[in-house]
C-alpha positions, -999 to +999 in steps of 0.1 A: +774+721+444+762+688+458+751+657+439+714+665+439+720+699+422+742+683+395+715+657+389+688+683+387+708+703+362+716+672+340+679+662+339+670+697+328+697+697+301+686+663+289+650+674+287+660+706+269+681+686+244+653+661+237+629+688+232+651+706+208+659+675+188+622+666+184+609+702+180+587+698+211+581+718+242+604+709+272+587+691+301+606+711+326+601+748+323+632+769+331+612+788+358+610+757+379+647+752+380+656+771+412+694+764+415+724+784+407+737+772+374+765+764+379+773+791+404+765+827+409+785+855+391+799+866+424+816+832+428+829+831+393+844+866+398+861+858+430+898+868+429+910+840+453+900+810+471+895+830+503+874+855+484+853+827+469+847+812+504+838+846+518+812+851+490+797+817+490+765+811+508+765+777+523+735+782+546+709+774+519+716+740+504+705+731+469+681+706+482+662+734+500+661+755+468+651+726+445+621+714+466 
């Protein structure tokens, strides 16, 4: 996960926390967050590093999915 994905996720979490604390609607709807958080289930369930690498999809970068 590159830096822009991490920043987008932290911004989303900060917005959600602020909305919760002030009983307000979040500014960033979950539907607009189009990144894997933090990774897909197939990566979490990988049994080894080589299995993880095989299952990972590095063709679509986070920047392509966020914009």
